[in-house]
N, C-alpha and C positions, 0 to 999 in steps of 0.2 A: 504493500500500499503505499503510495507516494505521500508526501508531507501534507499536500492539501487535502487529500481525502481522509488522512488521520486526523487532522485539526478539525475538519468538519464533523467527523464522527464523534469527536470529544465534545466539541462544542454545541453540537446539535444544531448548527446553522450552515446553510449553504455556502461555499468558499467559491466566489466568482474569479473569474480569469483576472490576472493583474491588468489594471487599466493605468494608462497615463494620466498624472495628476492634471486637473485643471486649474489655471492660474486664477487667484482671487483677484476681483476688480481692485484695481489701484495698487497691486502688488505685482512687480514684474518677475518674480521667482516663484518655484514651486514650494518654498520654505515658509513656514509661519512664525514670524517672531514672537517669543512669549517671555515671561520674566525669567531671567537667568541665562537667556539664550544669546550666543554671539552672533553677530551680522553674518548671514549666508554667504556663500561665494556667488557671483554674479550668474553662473551657469550650474544648474543642478547637476549632481553627479550621474552619468549614464553607466548603469551596470547591466552585464549580460543577464540572460534569463536564469541560468542556474544558480546566480548569486543572490536572486531575490529571496527575502528572508521569511521565516515565519512570521515576523512583524508585518510585513506586507500582506501577507495572506490573512492576518488577523484584522488588519485594517480595512480589508476588502470585504470581510465577513459580517461587519457590524456598521449599521447605519450611523449617520452623522456628518454635519458639514466639516469639510476639510479644515476650515479656518479655525475650527475650535477642537476638533477630535479627529486623531488619525493622521495628521500630517507628519511628514519627516520634517524634523527640525534639528538645529545644533544646539546643545546644551554645555554648560560647564560642567565637566566631570566631578568636580567638587561638590556640586549640588545634587548629584544623583546617589542616593543611598541604598544599600542592598536590602532586599526584601525582608520583612521582619522573619520570615520563615526560611531559615536557611536550607539549601539544597546541596551544598558543597562542603566538604571537610578541607580545612585548609592545609596547604603542603608547602612549607618553606623551601622544599628541595625540588620544585616543580621547574626543572630545566626547560621545559616546553614553552613555559610563559616567555622567556627572553627571545626565543624564536618567533613567538607569536607577535611580540611587539615589533620585532625587527621587520615581519611580513607587513604589518599595518604601516610601519614608517615608509616602506617603499611602494606599497600598493593602495594605501588608504584603507579606510573602513567600508567594506563592501555591504555588510549587513547592518541595519539599525538595530538598536537595542529597543525594548519595549519598556515604557515607563508610565505611571501615573502620578498626578499631583500628590505630594506626600500628605497623608491625612492629618499629621500632627506637626509638621514643621513648614510654615509658610515659606514659599520661594523655593523649596527643595522637591525633589522628585523620588519616588520610590521604584526600584528596578523590579520588573516583573521576571526579565532575563536579560542577560548581556552584561553581566557583572565584570566578566574578563575582559570584555571590549572596552568597559568603563575605566578599569584599571590600566588597560594599555593607553588610552587616550590620555589618562591622568600622567602616566609616565612620559609620555610623548609631549605634554604640555599643549595638547591641542583639544578642540571641542569634540564631544561624542555625538555621532548622529543617532536619532531617537525617533521613534514614533509614540506620541503622546496620546493616551487613551483614558477615559473616565471609567475606571474599572472598579467594581466592587471587590470585597476582600476574597470571595469564592472565585470570582473571574481572573484574579490576579494569580492565584496559586493555580488554577487549571491553566492559564497561559504559561506559567512557569514550568508546569509539569509536561505540557505538550511540547514545548521547546526542547526539553530533556529527552523526551521520546524521540523526537526527530533526529537528535544528535546521537542518541544511544551511547554516550561516553561516560555516564555516571558509572561509578563503580557499585558493587553490591551494598556495600556499607554506606554509602553516600544516598542511595535509594531508601534504604532502611532509616537513615537519619532523617531525611526529608519526609518520610511517611510519619515518624515519630513527631517531628517538629509541628507538622500539621495537626496532629491529634492532640498534641499539648496546648495549642493555640485555640483549640475548640471548634477546628473545622469539621464540618459534618462528614461521616463516613463515606456517604454517597459521592460527596465533592472529592474526598482524597483518592477514592476509586478511580474517578475520572481524571485527576491530575497524575496519578501514577499509571494509568492505563493497565491496572491489575485486577484480578479477581479476589474475591474475600480471602480465599485460603492463602494465596501469596501475600495479601496485606497482612495477615495474622502473622505470618513467617517473619516478614519485615519487621514488624513491632516487636516480635519476641526477641530477634537478634540485636536490634537496637537498644532494647531495654537491658540486656545482659552484658553490653559492653560500656563500662564506666566512662564518663566523659575524659578523665585524664589518660586512659589507656587509647581512646581514640586520637586525642589530641598528639600523643606521642608517636603513633603509627602513620595518621594521615589517610588518604583515600583508599591506598592498597589497590590500584586498578585490576590486579590479577588474581585477587583473592576472592574466591566465591562463598557462597553461604556454608558448605560443610566445614571448611577451615575456620570461619568465623565462630561456628558453633563449638568446634574443638576448643578454640581460644576461650570461649565463654565457660565451658566446663571447668578449665583449668584454672580461671580466675575464681569460680566458686570454690574450688578445692585448695587454692593457695592461701596461706595467712598473708595479713595485709604487709608486713615487713618484706615478703618475698616480692610481692607486686611493687612496691616502692622501689626495691632494689633492680628489678627488671627495668623499670621506667628511667632509672638514673644511671643506667649501664654505659659505659664509654663505648660499648660495642655498637650502639646506635649512631654514633658521630659519622657523617659522611655517607650514611646509607640512604637508598631510595626507600619510598614508602614500603614497597612489597618486601624488601630486605629487613626494614624494621620491624615489620609483622613477624617474619621469621625468628629474628632474634628474641622478641618477646615471647612468642610461643614456645621457643626451645627453653628459655629461661624459667618458664612456668610449669615445665614438664615435671612430673612426680618423679623425686629422686629414687634412684635404685635402692631397694632394700639392703640394708647392711647384714652381712652375714655375721652370724655370732661366732665369736672367737672359740676355737676348740677348747674344751674343758680337759684339762691335763691332771694326771695322777701317777704316783710313782709307786712300784711293786718293789717290796723287800722281801728278802729270804728270811729264815727263822733267826739268823744272827743280826737282823736289822741292816744288812748290807742290800743298797739299791742295786737292782740288777735289771729293770725294765721301766720304761716310761710309756704310758697309755694317753692318747689324745682322742677324745670323742667330738665328734661334730655331726651335723645334719647329714653329711655325706658318708658317714662311715667311722671307722676307728683305726687309728694307726698305732702300732706297738713298735717301739725301738728298744732293743736289747743293748745292755752295756757288755760289750765283748771283753772289757778288762774285768768285770766283776765274775764272769763264768764264761771262761773261753770254751768255744764249741758249742754252746748251748744253742745259738742261733741257728747253726747248720743242723742240729738235732731237731728242733722244732721245725724248721721249713721242710725236712724229709718226712715229717709225720702229719703235716697239715691235711693231706688227703684222707688219711686214716682217721684223724680227728673229726673231720667233717662227716664222714660215713657213720662214725658213732654217734655223732650229734644228731643226724637225720634218723638214725635207728632209734634213738631215744625219743624222738618226737612222734614216734608211731608210723 
């Protein structure tokens, strides 16, 4: 299913083909200036059809005059704040972000982000999706291209989730993290299911995993893009079984330094593995003759018994015993019936 059909199915509204924006009277450009926006370039950016974004499809699927809702504008990235419901797990070792910034520096921002006016901060905007593009624009000290929509809280999270479905690059734990954050924010289950594109059993699994991984552990590991549900469940079991001091030691381990997110997962998983049971030390006893002279040492363990004879105490007795071991065994078996 292509992105347009997926978004149409999620939102329950038909998605029309991308239309060329119509200029507003008295405004010689396709951009609509709003508070916090920087002056747009004299000529709107021309983008090839494959580069058109989910934001463009969202804009086409909802009614509203372009000059107030759905226009592509340019905003100061400092005024664009992340969604209150996080769908990403931060990763300070994300080397791909530097390459992403370099690409935008060279090619420009092809895909607009989607924002709404911030419900609690005047003059600011809340990002439905495009936080990474916003970060890149901020790093480059340039405005970020955005589609402005008047979105309800439910529409915001559904748009946020639909973009994640289109990209399909959220890791398992990020999806679980997103689902749990929506639930904690009081979002209705039906809306969460739409935003996640998930069935109820899948959503229950996401929530169970997210609940089982403490925030400090998740922060230390990061998104772990190659780690799926079974290994997160293994980690959750080890966290439950480990004493708090072992968990703290694992999170403070120097082995985490310089590692990727997936490698940090492996380090912590290994650190929380149950230690191998210690083998009990063999119990030792000495055997003395009638005169009190020690002539043998016996060590017992779970694996068996070891007899060590003192050759100096009784020369030749070791050979005598070794020759008669088969006879002693036969006598023992006969006595057992």
